[in-house]
N, CA and C atoms of all chains as a GROMACS GRO file, in nm:
protein
  639
    1MET      N    1  10.196   7.053   7.870
    1MET     CA    2  10.104   7.125   7.956
    1MET      C    3  10.122   7.275   7.934
    2ARG      N    4  10.011   7.345   7.934
    2ARG     CA    5  10.019   7.491   7.917
    2ARG      C    6  10.019   7.557   8.056
    3ILE      N    7  10.116   7.647   8.077
    3ILE     CA    8  10.130   7.716   8.206
    3ILE      C    9  10.126   7.866   8.183
    4GLU      N   10  10.047   7.933   8.265
    4GLU     CA   11  10.044   8.079   8.260
    4GLU      C   12  10.134   8.132   8.371
    5VAL      N   13  10.222   8.224   8.335
    5VAL     CA   14  10.318   8.278   8.432
    5VAL      C   15  10.290   8.426   8.452
    6LEU      N   16  10.268   8.464   8.579
    6LEU     CA   17  10.244   8.605   8.611
    6LEU      C   18  10.378   8.679   8.618
    7LEU      N   19  10.377   8.802   8.568
    7LEU     CA   20  10.498   8.884   8.568
    7LEU      C   21  10.470   9.013   8.645
    8PHE      N   22  10.573   9.061   8.712
    8PHE     CA   23  10.561   9.183   8.792
    8PHE      C   24  10.684   9.271   8.770
    9GLY      N   25  10.670   9.397   8.806
    9GLY     CA   26  10.783   9.488   8.812
    9GLY      C   27  10.867   9.488   8.685
   10PRO      N   28  10.998   9.479   8.701
   10PRO     CA   29  11.089   9.488   8.586
   10PRO      C   30  11.067   9.378   8.482
   11GLU      N   31  11.025   9.261   8.529
   11GLU     CA   32  11.003   9.150   8.434
   11GLU      C   33  10.881   9.180   8.347
   12ARG      N   34  10.777   9.236   8.406
   12ARG     CA   35  10.659   9.274   8.326
   12ARG      C   36  10.697   9.384   8.226
   13ASP      N   37  10.776   9.479   8.271
   13ASP     CA   38  10.818   9.586   8.180
   13ASP      C   39  10.901   9.530   8.065
   14ALA      N   40  10.990   9.436   8.097
   14ALA     CA   41  11.076   9.379   7.993
   14ALA      C   42  10.994   9.302   7.890
   15ALA      N   43  10.896   9.226   7.939
   15ALA     CA   44  10.815   9.144   7.847
   15ALA      C   45  10.705   9.224   7.779
   16GLY      N   46  10.664   9.336   7.842
   16GLY     CA   47  10.557   9.417   7.786
   16GLY      C   48  10.418   9.364   7.812
   17VAL      N   49  10.408   9.260   7.894
   17VAL     CA   50  10.278   9.199   7.930
   17VAL      C   51  10.284   9.157   8.076
   18ASP      N   52  10.166   9.138   8.137
   18ASP     CA   53  10.167   9.099   8.279
   18ASP      C   54  10.154   8.949   8.299
   19ARG      N   55  10.144   8.874   8.190
   19ARG     CA   56  10.144   8.727   8.199
   19ARG      C   57  10.179   8.670   8.064
   20VAL      N   58  10.245   8.555   8.067
   20VAL     CA   59  10.276   8.486   7.943
   20VAL      C   60  10.231   8.340   7.956
   21ARG      N   61  10.194   8.283   7.845
   21ARG     CA   62  10.154   8.142   7.845
   21ARG      C   63  10.264   8.061   7.778
   22VAL      N   64  10.298   7.951   7.843
   22VAL     CA   65  10.412   7.870   7.798
   22VAL      C   66  10.365   7.726   7.783
   23GLU      N   67  10.408   7.665   7.677
   23GLU     CA   68  10.375   7.523   7.655
   23GLU      C   69  10.497   7.440   7.694
   24ILE      N   70  10.476   7.344   7.785
   24ILE     CA   71  10.587   7.258   7.830
   24ILE      C   72  10.562   7.118   7.776
   25ASP      N   73  10.661   7.066   7.706
   25ASP     CA   74  10.656   6.925   7.665
   25ASP      C   75  10.732   6.844   7.769
   26GLY      N   76  10.674   6.738   7.816
   26GLY     CA   77  10.744   6.657   7.916
   26GLY      C   78  10.711   6.702   8.056
   27GLU      N   79  10.803   6.669   8.149
   27GLU     CA   80  10.781   6.696   8.292
   27GLU      C   81  10.772   6.847   8.316
   28PRO      N   82  10.658   6.896   8.370
   28PRO     CA   83  10.641   7.040   8.388
   28PRO      C   84  10.705   7.091   8.518
   29THR      N   85  10.835   7.092   8.522
   29THR     CA   86  10.907   7.141   8.640
   29THR      C   87  10.939   7.290   8.622
   30CYS      N   88  10.982   7.350   8.731
   30CYS     CA   89  11.022   7.491   8.722
   30CYS      C   90  11.144   7.506   8.631
   31ALA      N   91  11.232   7.408   8.631
   31ALA     CA   92  11.349   7.413   8.543
   31ALA      C   93  11.306   7.413   8.397
   32ALA      N   94  11.209   7.327   8.364
   32ALA     CA   95  11.159   7.322   8.226
   32ALA      C   96  11.090   7.453   8.190
   33LEU      N   97  11.019   7.509   8.286
   33LEU     CA   98  10.951   7.636   8.262
   33LEU      C   99  11.053   7.747   8.238
   34ARG      N  100  11.161   7.746   8.314
   34ARG     CA  101  11.265   7.847   8.298
   34ARG      C  102  11.322   7.841   8.155
   35ALA      N  103  11.347   7.722   8.109
   35ALA     CA  104  11.403   7.705   7.975
   35ALA      C  105  11.302   7.750   7.869
   36ALA      N  106  11.178   7.710   7.888
   36ALA     CA  107  11.075   7.744   7.789
   36ALA      C  108  11.048   7.894   7.786
   37LEU      N  109  11.055   7.957   7.902
   37LEU     CA  110  11.033   8.102   7.905
   37LEU      C  111  11.141   8.176   7.827
   38GLY      N  112  11.264   8.128   7.841
   38GLY     CA  113  11.374   8.192   7.770
   38GLY      C  114  11.359   8.181   7.619
   39THR      N  115  11.305   8.068   7.577
   39THR     CA  116  11.284   8.049   7.433
   39THR      C  117  11.165   8.131   7.384
   40GLY      N  118  11.056   8.127   7.461
   40GLY     CA  119  10.933   8.193   7.414
   40GLY      C  120  10.930   8.342   7.436
   41THR      N  121  11.003   8.390   7.537
   41THR     CA  122  11.004   8.534   7.567
   41THR      C  123  11.148   8.577   7.589
   42PRO      N  124  11.222   8.597   7.481
   42PRO     CA  125  11.365   8.629   7.493
   42PRO      C  126  11.393   8.754   7.576
   43ALA      N  127  11.295   8.843   7.584
   43ALA     CA  128  11.317   8.965   7.664
   43ALA      C  129  11.343   8.933   7.810
   44LEU      N  130  11.302   8.814   7.854
   44LEU     CA  131  11.322   8.776   7.994
   44LEU      C  132  11.457   8.709   8.019
   45LEU      N  133  11.529   8.677   7.911
   45LEU     CA  134  11.654   8.604   7.926
   45LEU      C  135  11.752   8.666   8.026
   46PRO      N  136  11.769   8.799   8.026
   46PRO     CA  137  11.869   8.856   8.118
   46PRO      C  138  11.838   8.830   8.265
   47VAL      N  139  11.712   8.808   8.300
   47VAL     CA  140  11.678   8.792   8.442
   47VAL      C  141  11.648   8.647   8.480
   48LEU      N  142  11.632   8.561   8.381
   48LEU     CA  143  11.583   8.427   8.411
   48LEU      C  144  11.677   8.346   8.500
   49ARG      N  145  11.807   8.366   8.484
   49ARG     CA  146  11.900   8.285   8.562
   49ARG      C  147  11.885   8.313   8.712
   50SER      N  148  11.863   8.439   8.747
   50SER     CA  149  11.858   8.474   8.889
   50SER      C  150  11.715   8.480   8.944
   51ALA      N  151  11.617   8.488   8.857
   51ALA     CA  152  11.479   8.499   8.905
   51ALA      C  153  11.432   8.368   8.967
   52ARG      N  154  11.334   8.378   9.057
   52ARG     CA  155  11.275   8.261   9.121
   52ARG      C  156  11.131   8.245   9.075
   53PHE      N  157  11.080   8.124   9.087
   53PHE     CA  158  10.938   8.101   9.062
   53PHE      C  159  10.866   8.087   9.195
   54ALA      N  160  10.744   8.138   9.197
   54ALA     CA  161  10.654   8.111   9.309
   54ALA      C  162  10.538   8.029   9.254
   55VAL      N  163  10.507   7.922   9.322
   55VAL     CA  164  10.394   7.836   9.284
   55VAL      C  165  10.293   7.841   9.397
   56ASN      N  166  10.174   7.887   9.362
   56ASN     CA  167  10.068   7.906   9.463
   56ASN      C  168  10.117   7.990   9.581
   57GLY      N  169  10.194   8.093   9.548
   57GLY     CA  170  10.235   8.190   9.649
   57GLY      C  171  10.353   8.150   9.734
   58ARG      N  172  10.422   8.044   9.696
   58ARG     CA  173  10.541   8.003   9.772
   58ARG      C  174  10.656   7.980   9.675
   59PHE      N  175  10.776   8.020   9.718
   59PHE     CA  176  10.892   7.998   9.632
   59PHE      C  177  10.910   7.849   9.607
   60ALA      N  178  10.945   7.817   9.482
   60ALA     CA  179  10.961   7.677   9.444
   60ALA      C  180  11.096   7.661   9.374
   61ASP      N  181  11.166   7.550   9.404
   61ASP     CA  182  11.296   7.531   9.340
   61ASP      C  183  11.278   7.468   9.202
   62ASP      N  184  11.389   7.454   9.131
   62ASP     CA  185  11.381   7.409   8.993
   62ASP      C  186  11.323   7.269   8.977
   63ALA      N  187  11.336   7.186   9.080
   63ALA     CA  188  11.284   7.049   9.070
   63ALA      C  189  11.134   7.042   9.095
   64HIS      N  190  11.077   7.150   9.142
   64HIS     CA  191  10.934   7.148   9.177
   64HIS      C  192  10.849   7.118   9.054
   65ARG      N  193  10.756   7.025   9.070
   65ARG     CA  194  10.668   6.988   8.959
   65ARG      C  195  10.541   7.072   8.966
   66ILE      N  196  10.511   7.141   8.858
   66ILE     CA  197  10.395   7.230   8.854
   66ILE      C  198  10.271   7.148   8.817
   67GLY      N  199  10.165   7.169   8.892
   67GLY     CA  200  10.042   7.096   8.866
   67GLY      C  201   9.944   7.178   8.784
   68ALA      N  202   9.848   7.109   8.726
   68ALA     CA  203   9.744   7.178   8.649
   68ALA      C  204   9.667   7.271   8.744
   69GLY      N  205   9.649   7.394   8.701
   69GLY     CA  206   9.573   7.489   8.782
   69GLY      C  207   9.656   7.564   8.884
   70ASP      N  208   9.784   7.531   8.898
   70ASP     CA  209   9.869   7.605   8.991
   70ASP      C  210   9.886   7.749   8.943
   71GLU      N  211   9.897   7.840   9.040
   71GLU     CA  212   9.928   7.980   9.005
   71GLU      C  213  10.080   7.995   9.009
   72VAL      N  214  10.136   8.036   8.897
   72VAL     CA  215  10.282   8.045   8.886
   72VAL      C  216  10.320   8.190   8.859
   73ALA      N  217  10.419   8.237   8.933
   73ALA     CA  218  10.467   8.375   8.914
   73ALA      C  219  10.618   8.374   8.902
   74LEU      N  220  10.669   8.460   8.818
   74LEU     CA  221  10.814   8.480   8.807
   74LEU      C  222  10.850   8.596   8.898
   75ILE      N  223  10.939   8.570   8.993
   75ILE     CA  224  10.977   8.673   9.090
   75ILE      C  225  11.123   8.709   9.067
   76GLY      N  226  11.146   8.824   9.008
   76GLY     CA  227  11.283   8.870   8.988
   76GLY      C  228  11.330   8.946   9.110
   77MET      N  229  11.418   9.042   9.089
   77MET     CA  230  11.469   9.118   9.202
   77MET      C  231  11.358   9.205   9.260
   78VAL      N  232  11.337   9.192   9.390
   78VAL     CA  233  11.231   9.269   9.455
   78VAL      C  234  11.291   9.392   9.522
   79SER      N  235  11.204   9.486   9.560
   79SER     CA  236  11.257   9.614   9.610
   79SER      C  237  11.162   9.679   9.709
   80GLY      N  238  11.113   9.598   9.803
   80GLY     CA  239  11.022   9.655   9.903
   80GLY      C  240  11.094   9.742  10.004
   81GLY      N  241  11.016   9.808  10.085
   81GLY     CA  242  11.072   9.891  10.192
   81GLY      C  243  11.077  10.037  10.156
   82MET      N  244  10.280   8.597  12.182
   82MET     CA  245  10.349   8.672  12.078
   82MET      C  246  10.250   8.710  11.968
   83THR      N  247  10.262   8.832  11.918
   83THR     CA  248  10.169   8.880  11.816
   83THR      C  249  10.247   8.926  11.692
   84THR      N  250  10.201   8.883  11.575
   84THR     CA  251  10.255   8.935  11.449
   84THR      C  252  10.139   8.987  11.366
   85THR      N  253  10.147   9.111  11.324
   85THR     CA  254  10.046   9.164  11.234
   85THR      C  255  10.114   9.221  11.110
   86VAL      N  256  10.048   9.205  10.996
   86VAL     CA  257  10.098   9.259  10.869
   86VAL      C  258   9.983   9.331  10.800
   87THR      N  259  10.007   9.454  10.764
   87THR     CA  260   9.905   9.533  10.695
   87THR      C  261   9.966   9.594  10.569
   88ILE      N  262   9.903   9.567  10.456
   88ILE     CA  263   9.945   9.630  10.330
   88ILE      C  264   9.829   9.718  10.286
   89SER      N  265   9.856   9.847  10.269
   89SER     CA  266   9.745   9.940  10.242
   89SER      C  267   9.784  10.041  10.136
   90ASP      N  268   9.683  10.104  10.079
   90ASP     CA  269   9.704  10.197   9.968
   90ASP      C  270   9.765  10.329  10.017
   91GLY      N  271   9.864  10.377   9.943
   91GLY     CA  272   9.920  10.509   9.969
   91GLY      C  273  10.013  10.515  10.088
   92ALA      N  274  10.048  10.638  10.125
   92ALA     CA  275  10.141  10.657  10.236
   92ALA      C  276  10.079  10.609  10.367
   93LEU      N  277  10.162  10.560  10.456
   93LEU     CA  278  10.114  10.512  10.586
   93LEU      C  279  10.081  10.632  10.675
   94ALA      N  280   9.972  10.617  10.750
   94ALA     CA  281   9.937  10.719  10.849
   94ALA      C  282  10.031  10.704  10.969
   95VAL      N  283  10.023  10.798  11.058
   95VAL     CA  284  10.103  10.791  11.181
   95VAL      C  285  10.074  10.658  11.253
   96GLY      N  286  10.179  10.594  11.299
   96GLY     CA  287  10.163  10.463  11.360
   96GLY      C  288  10.080  10.467  11.488
   97GLU      N  289   9.995  10.366  11.503
   97GLU     CA  290   9.909  10.361  11.622
   97GLU      C  291   9.946  10.247  11.716
   98ALA      N  292  10.032  10.156  11.667
   98ALA     CA  293  10.068  10.043  11.751
   98ALA      C  294  10.147  10.092  11.872
   99ARG      N  295  10.128  10.025  11.983
   99ARG     CA  296  10.196  10.061  12.106
   99ARG      C  297  10.255   9.934  12.167
  100PRO      N  298  10.360   9.950  12.249
  100PRO     CA  299  10.420   9.830  12.310
  100PRO      C  300  10.321   9.754  12.398
  101CYS      N  301  10.336   9.624  12.396
  101CYS     CA  302  10.245   9.540  12.474
  101CYS      C  303  10.297   9.525  12.618
  102ASP      N  304  10.216   9.466  12.701
  102ASP     CA  305  10.257   9.440  12.840
  102ASP      C  306  10.382   9.353  12.841
  103GLY      N  307  10.472   9.383  12.928
  103GLY     CA  308  10.594   9.304  12.942
  103GLY      C  309  10.710   9.356  12.860
  104ALA      N  310  10.683   9.452  12.770
  104ALA     CA  311  10.790   9.504  12.684
  104ALA      C  312  10.879   9.600  12.762
  105GLY      N  313  11.010   9.580  12.744
  105GLY     CA  314  11.105   9.676  12.797
  105GLY      C  315  11.172   9.753  12.685
  106ALA      N  316  11.143   9.709  12.562
  106ALA     CA  317  11.199   9.778  12.445
  106ALA      C  318  11.091   9.786  12.338
  107TRP      N  319  11.088   9.898  12.271
  107TRP     CA  320  10.993   9.920  12.161
  107TRP      C  321  11.072   9.989  12.052
  108VAL      N  322  11.100   9.915  11.946
  108VAL     CA  323  11.183   9.969  11.838
  108VAL      C  324  11.096   9.982  11.715
  109SER      N  325  11.094  10.102  11.658
  109SER     CA  326  11.011  10.126  11.540
  109SER      C  327  11.095  10.193  11.433
  110PHE      N  328  11.088  10.137  11.313
  110PHE     CA  329  11.161  10.191  11.198
  110PHE      C  330  11.060  10.235  11.093
  111GLU      N  331  11.083  10.352  11.034
  111GLU     CA  332  10.998  10.398  10.924
  111GLU      C  333  11.084  10.423  10.800
  112GLY      N  334  11.040  10.369  10.688
  112GLY     CA  335  11.104  10.396  10.561
  112GLY      C  336  11.032  10.512  10.493
  113ILE      N  337  11.109  10.612  10.454
  113ILE     CA  338  11.053  10.735  10.397
  113ILE      C  339  11.098  10.746  10.252
  114VAL      N  340  11.008  10.789  10.165
  114VAL     CA  341  11.043  10.804  10.023
  114VAL      C  342  11.137  10.924  10.008
  115ARG      N  343  11.257  10.893   9.962
  115ARG     CA  344  11.359  10.995   9.939
  115ARG      C  345  11.328  11.074   9.812
  116GLY      N  346  11.387  11.190   9.799
  116GLY     CA  347  11.358  11.275   9.683
  116GLY      C  348  11.438  11.244   9.559
  117ASP      N  349  11.516  11.137   9.563
  117ASP     CA  350  11.593  11.104   9.442
  117ASP      C  351  11.616  10.954   9.434
  118GLU      N  352  11.638  10.909   9.314
  118GLU     CA  353  11.679  10.771   9.289
  118GLU      C  354  11.807  10.780   9.207
  119ALA      N  355  11.915  10.732   9.266
  119ALA     CA  356  12.046  10.736   9.200
  119ALA      C  357  12.079  10.878   9.152
  120GLY      N  358  12.042  10.976   9.234
  120GLY     CA  359  12.079  11.114   9.203
  120GLY      C  360  11.980  11.188   9.115
  121ARG      N  361  11.880  11.118   9.063
  121ARG     CA  362  11.780  11.182   8.975
  121ARG      C  363  11.655  11.213   9.056
  122PRO      N  364  11.607  11.338   9.051
  122PRO     CA  365  11.492  11.373   9.136
  122PRO      C  366  11.365  11.297   9.100
  123ILE      N  367  11.292  11.258   9.202
  123ILE     CA  368  11.164  11.189   9.180
  123ILE      C  369  11.054  11.265   9.254
  124SER      N  370  10.930  11.238   9.216
  124SER     CA  371  10.816  11.296   9.287
  124SER      C  372  10.750  11.193   9.378
  125ALA      N  373  10.768  11.066   9.346
  125ALA     CA  374  10.702  10.961   9.425
  125ALA      C  375  10.760  10.825   9.389
  126LEU      N  376  10.728  10.727   9.472
  126LEU     CA  377  10.751  10.587   9.437
  126LEU      C  378  10.615  10.519   9.428
  127VAL      N  379  10.602  10.431   9.330
  127VAL     CA  380  10.478  10.355   9.316
  127VAL      C  381  10.510  10.208   9.348
  128TYR      N  382  10.444  10.157   9.451
  128TYR     CA  383  10.471  10.021   9.498
  128TYR      C  384  10.370   9.923   9.439
  129GLU      N  385  10.424   9.811   9.393
  129GLU     CA  386  10.342   9.703   9.341
  129GLU      C  387  10.365   9.581   9.429
  130THR      N  388  10.259   9.514   9.467
  130THR     CA  389  10.274   9.396   9.554
  130THR      C  390  10.205   9.277   9.487
  131TYR      N  391  10.260   9.161   9.511
  131TYR     CA  392  10.196   9.037   9.467
  131TYR      C  393  10.133   8.976   9.592
  132GLU      N  394  10.004   8.996   9.602
  132GLU     CA  395   9.932   8.948   9.719
  132GLU      C  396   9.846   8.827   9.679
  133PRO      N  397   9.824   8.733   9.766
  133PRO     CA  398   9.858   8.735   9.909
  133PRO      C  399   9.999   8.686   9.941
  134MET      N  400  10.082   8.661   9.841
  134MET     CA  401  10.216   8.608   9.874
  134MET      C  402  10.294   8.706   9.960
  135ALA      N  403  10.286   8.836   9.929
  135ALA     CA  404  10.361   8.934  10.008
  135ALA      C  405  10.318   8.928  10.154
  136GLN      N  406  10.189   8.919  10.175
  136GLN     CA  407  10.136   8.910  10.312
  136GLN      C  408  10.190   8.785  10.381
  137ARG      N  409  10.191   8.676  10.310
  137ARG     CA  410  10.236   8.549  10.369
  137ARG      C  411  10.385   8.554  10.402
  138VAL      N  412  10.465   8.607  10.310
  138VAL     CA  413  10.610   8.612  10.333
  138VAL      C  414  10.642   8.700  10.454
  139LEU      N  415  10.576   8.815  10.463
  139LEU     CA  416  10.604   8.907  10.574
  139LEU      C  417  10.556   8.847  10.707
  140THR      N  418  10.442   8.781  10.704
  140THR     CA  419  10.392   8.718  10.827
  140THR      C  420  10.485   8.607  10.873
  141SER      N  421  10.525   8.523  10.780
  141SER     CA  422  10.612   8.411  10.812
  141SER      C  423  10.746   8.461  10.867
  142LEU      N  424  10.798   8.566  10.806
  142LEU     CA  425  10.925   8.622  10.851
  142LEU      C  426  10.911   8.679  10.992
  143GLY      N  427  10.803   8.750  11.016
  143GLY     CA  428  10.780   8.806  11.150
  143GLY      C  429  10.769   8.697  11.255
  144GLU      N  430  10.696   8.591  11.222
  144GLU     CA  431  10.678   8.481  11.318
  144GLU      C  432  10.809   8.408  11.344
  145GLU      N  433  10.886   8.389  11.238
  145GLU     CA  434  11.014   8.319  11.256
  145GLU      C  435  11.108   8.399  11.346
  146LEU      N  436  11.119   8.528  11.317
  146LEU     CA  437  11.211   8.610  11.396
  146LEU      C  438  11.161   8.626  11.539
  147ALA      N  439  11.031   8.636  11.556
  147ALA     CA  440  10.976   8.647  11.691
  147ALA      C  441  11.010   8.524  11.772
  148SER      N  442  11.000   8.408  11.709
  148SER     CA  443  11.030   8.284  11.778
  148SER      C  444  11.178   8.274  11.812
  149ARG      N  445  11.262   8.306  11.713
  149ARG     CA  446  11.406   8.289  11.731
  149ARG      C  447  11.465   8.390  11.828
  150HIS      N  448  11.414   8.514  11.822
  150HIS     CA  449  11.470   8.620  11.908
  150HIS      C  450  11.389   8.640  12.037
  151GLY      N  451  11.283   8.564  12.053
  151GLY     CA  452  11.203   8.578  12.174
  151GLY      C  453  11.132   8.713  12.183
  152LEU      N  454  11.079   8.759  12.070
  152LEU     CA  455  11.011   8.889  12.066
  152LEU      C  456  10.870   8.877  12.123
  153LEU      N  457  10.817   8.989  12.166
  153LEU     CA  458  10.680   8.991  12.218
  153LEU      C  459  10.579   9.028  12.111
  154ALA      N  460  10.618   9.116  12.019
  154ALA     CA  461  10.525   9.158  11.913
  154ALA      C  462  10.602   9.210  11.794
  155VAL      N  463  10.548   9.183  11.675
  155VAL     CA  464  10.604   9.235  11.550
  155VAL      C  465  10.488   9.292  11.469
  156HIS      N  466  10.496   9.419  11.434
  156HIS     CA  467  10.392   9.482  11.353
  156HIS      C  468  10.456   9.535  11.225
  157VAL      N  469  10.404   9.490  11.112
  157VAL     CA  470  10.459   9.529  10.982
  157VAL      C  471  10.352   9.605  10.905
  158GLU      N  472  10.389   9.719  10.850
  158GLU     CA  473  10.297   9.795  10.764
  158GLU      C  474  10.373   9.831  10.638
  159HIS      N  475  10.310   9.811  10.522
  159HIS     CA  476  10.374   9.845  10.395
  159HIS      C  477  10.271   9.907  10.302
  160SER      N  478  10.318  10.001  10.223
  160SER     CA  479  10.230  10.066  10.126
  160SER      C  480  10.220   9.987   9.997
  161ARG      N  481  10.107  10.004   9.929
  161ARG     CA  482  10.098   9.969   9.788
  161ARG      C  483  10.052  10.096   9.717
  162GLY      N  484  10.083  10.106   9.587
  162GLY     CA  485  10.043  10.225   9.513
  162GLY      C  486  10.140  10.341   9.534
  163ARG      N  487  10.090  10.462   9.511
  163ARG     CA  488  10.178  10.579   9.505
  163ARG      C  489  10.202  10.639   9.644
  164VAL      N  490  10.330  10.665   9.670
  164VAL     CA  491  10.369  10.735   9.794
  164VAL      C  492  10.460  10.850   9.753
  165ALA      N  493  10.416  10.971   9.781
  165ALA     CA  494  10.492  11.090   9.740
  165ALA      C  495  10.619  11.104   9.824
  166VAL      N  496  10.712  11.179   9.771
  166VAL     CA  497  10.837  11.206   9.843
  166VAL      C  498  10.803  11.259   9.983
  167GLY      N  499  10.872  11.207  10.082
  167GLY     CA  500  10.848  11.248  10.221
  167GLY      C  501  10.748  11.160  10.293
  168GLY      N  502  10.672  11.078  10.217
  168GLY     CA  503  10.573  10.991  10.279
  168GLY      C  504  10.638  10.865  10.335
  169CYS      N  505  10.568  10.804  10.429
  169CYS     CA  506  10.617  10.680  10.491
  169CYS      C  507  10.558  10.561  10.414
  170SER      N  508  10.645  10.473  10.368
  170SER     CA  509  10.599  10.358  10.289
  170SER      C  510  10.615  10.226  10.363
  171PHE      N  511  10.688  10.228  10.472
  171PHE     CA  512  10.714  10.102  10.544
  171PHE      C  513  10.736  10.134  10.691
  172ARG      N  514  10.674  10.056  10.775
  172ARG     CA  515  10.697  10.071  10.920
  172ARG      C  516  10.706   9.932  10.983
  173LEU      N  517  10.810   9.913  11.061
  173LEU     CA  518  10.828   9.788  11.135
  173LEU      C  519  10.843   9.824  11.282
  174SER      N  520  10.756   9.771  11.365
  174SER     CA  521  10.760   9.799  11.509
  174SER      C  522  10.774   9.667  11.583
  175ILE      N  523  10.870   9.664  11.672
  175ILE     CA  524  10.901   9.539  11.743
  175ILE      C  525  10.903   9.566  11.893
  176ALA      N  526  10.835   9.481  11.966
  176ALA     CA  527  10.839   9.488  12.112
  176ALA      C  528  10.913   9.365  12.165
  177SER      N  529  10.999   9.389  12.264
  177SER     CA  530  11.071   9.277  12.326
  177SER      C  531  11.102   9.314  12.470
  178ALA      N  532  11.150   9.216  12.544
  178ALA     CA  533  11.182   9.242  12.685
  178ALA      C  534  11.303   9.333  12.696
  179HIS      N  535  11.400   9.314  12.604
  179HIS     CA  536  11.524   9.393  12.609
  179HIS      C  537  11.557   9.442  12.469
  180ARG      N  538  11.641   9.546  12.461
  180ARG     CA  539  11.663   9.612  12.332
  180ARG      C  540  11.740   9.524  12.233
  181LYS      N  541  11.833   9.442  12.282
  181LYS     CA  542  11.925   9.374  12.190
  181LYS      C  543  11.850   9.286  12.090
  182GLU      N  544  11.755   9.208  12.139
  182GLU     CA  545  11.685   9.118  12.048
  182GLU      C  546  11.598   9.195  11.949
  183ALA      N  547  11.542   9.306  11.991
  183ALA     CA  548  11.459   9.385  11.900
  183ALA      C  549  11.544   9.448  11.790
  184LEU      N  550  11.660   9.501  11.828
  184LEU     CA  551  11.747   9.564  11.729
  184LEU      C  552  11.801   9.462  11.630
  185ALA      N  553  11.839   9.345  11.680
  185ALA     CA  554  11.891   9.241  11.590
  185ALA      C  555  11.782   9.195  11.493
  186ALA      N  556  11.661   9.176  11.545
  186ALA     CA  557  11.551   9.129  11.461
  186ALA      C  558  11.512   9.234  11.358
  187MET      N  559  11.518   9.359  11.395
  187MET     CA  560  11.485   9.468  11.303
  187MET      C  561  11.573   9.462  11.179
  188ASP      N  562  11.701   9.454  11.201
  188ASP     CA  563  11.795   9.453  11.089
  188ASP      C  564  11.774   9.331  11.000
  189GLU      N  565  11.757   9.216  11.065
  189GLU     CA  566  11.740   9.093  10.988
  189GLU      C  567  11.609   9.095  10.910
  190PHE      N  568  11.504   9.144  10.972
  190PHE     CA  569  11.375   9.148  10.903
  190PHE      C  570  11.386   9.230  10.774
  191ILE      N  571  11.445   9.348  10.786
  191ILE     CA  572  11.450   9.437  10.668
  191ILE      C  573  11.536   9.376  10.558
  192ASP      N  574  11.649   9.318  10.595
  192ASP     CA  575  11.734   9.253  10.493
  192ASP      C  576  11.657   9.144  10.420
  193ARG      N  577  11.588   9.062  10.495
  193ARG     CA  578  11.518   8.949  10.432
  193ARG      C  579  11.394   8.993  10.357
  194MET      N  580  11.327   9.096  10.406
  194MET     CA  581  11.214   9.150  10.330
  194MET      C  582  11.259   9.198  10.193
  195LYS      N  583  11.372   9.266  10.190
  195LYS     CA  584  11.421   9.320  10.064
  195LYS      C  585  11.468   9.210   9.969
  196ARG      N  586  11.489   9.092  10.021
  196ARG     CA  587  11.530   8.979   9.938
  196ARG      C  588  11.410   8.894   9.895
  197ASP      N  589  11.311   8.877   9.983
  197ASP     CA  590  11.209   8.775   9.960
  197ASP      C  591  11.066   8.824   9.941
  198ALA      N  592  11.033   8.942   9.990
  198ALA     CA  593  10.893   8.984   9.981
  198ALA      C  594  10.864   9.034   9.838
  199PRO      N  595  10.762   8.979   9.773
  199PRO     CA  596  10.732   9.020   9.635
  199PRO      C  597  10.667   9.158   9.629
  200ILE      N  598  10.752   9.256   9.645
  200ILE     CA  599  10.711   9.397   9.642
  200ILE      C  600  10.812   9.470   9.554
  201TRP      N  601  10.759   9.554   9.465
  201TRP     CA  602  10.846   9.628   9.374
  201TRP      C  603  10.812   9.775   9.382
  202LYS      N  604  10.912   9.859   9.357
  202LYS     CA  605  10.884  10.002   9.352
  202LYS      C  606  10.935  10.059   9.222
  203ARG      N  607  10.860  10.155   9.173
  203ARG     CA  608  10.896  10.220   9.048
  203ARG      C  609  10.897  10.371   9.074
  204PRO      N  610  11.004  10.440   9.035
  204PRO     CA  611  11.008  10.585   9.059
  204PRO      C  612  10.918  10.661   8.962
  205GLN      N  613  10.855  10.764   9.012
  205GLN     CA  614  10.792  10.863   8.924
  205GLN      C  615  10.888  10.981   8.921
  206TRP      N  616  10.943  11.006   8.806
  206TRP     CA  617  11.045  11.110   8.795
  206TRP      C  618  10.982  11.247   8.810
  207ALA      N  619  11.054  11.334   8.877
  207ALA     CA  620  11.005  11.471   8.893
  207ALA      C  621  11.009  11.543   8.759
  208VAL      N  622  10.906  11.623   8.735
  208VAL     CA  623  10.903  11.703   8.612
  208VAL      C  624  10.978  11.832   8.640
  209THR      N  625  11.082  11.853   8.567
  209THR     CA  626  11.159  11.976   8.588
  209THR      C  627  11.120  12.077   8.481
  210PRO      N  628  11.098  12.202   8.519
  210PRO     CA  629  11.061  12.303   8.421
  210PRO      C  630  11.169  12.320   8.314
  211MET      N  631  11.124  12.335   8.191
  211MET     CA  632  11.222  12.355   8.082
  211MET      C  633  11.286  12.493   8.096
  212SER      N  634  11.414  12.496   8.073
  212SER     CA  635  11.482  12.625   8.082
  212SER      C  636  11.445  12.713   7.964
  213ALA      N  637  11.439  12.846   7.989
  213ALA     CA  638  11.398  12.940   7.883
  213ALA      C  639  11.508  12.954   7.779
   0.00000   0.00000   0.00000
C-alpha cells in the first residue's frame, strides 16, 4: 500500500519536503511505516525512534493499522507556546 | 463549563475574555516572544500548526483538565505565523471557584501542550549590522 506522510517543522527541514510517499509491503501498520520511512528517507532516521504518527489527526501507536485514504502525519518534537 | 480554542494569524491582541459567573479565581498566562533563542538574538518566531489536529488536542486537553479540576472555563489562544519579539503568542485563561485548581490546571495544561500539541516554532534570527 502506498502511504503519504505529512512532515512539519524540523522533520520537514531534515527531509527537504513537506510530504513523502512510502510503499508498504504487508500489514500497513505505523511500525511498518516507521521502518519504511527510515529506509526511504534516511534524513529522518535521527528522529524516527522518538517521533509519533498521527492518523486522521489523532496520535496512533505502532500497532495501529493504517487504512486507505487515511491522513498520516509524522509528529516529532513539538514546541508550542 | 466552557472551553474555547482560537488559533489565529500573528501576535495575539489584548485578551477580551472575562471571568464567568461563579468564578472566584481568574488566572491568565501570556507567552511572550523573547529576544533570543539560546543566547542568539532573534527578531521573531514563526509558528507552524497542523490543523485541525492542534485545535482538537488543545480542546481535548482543556476539557479534560476542566473536568478533573472542576474548572468553570478554559480559554486558549495561540498564534500561527510570525510573531515579533515582544508579541504575545499564547494565552491561557482559566476561571474556577478557587485559585488552587486554576493554578494547578494552568501548569499541567502548558506542560502537556508543549508535549502533544502539533505546533512548531522557528526563530527568525536578528540581522546584526556588519562591523566596519
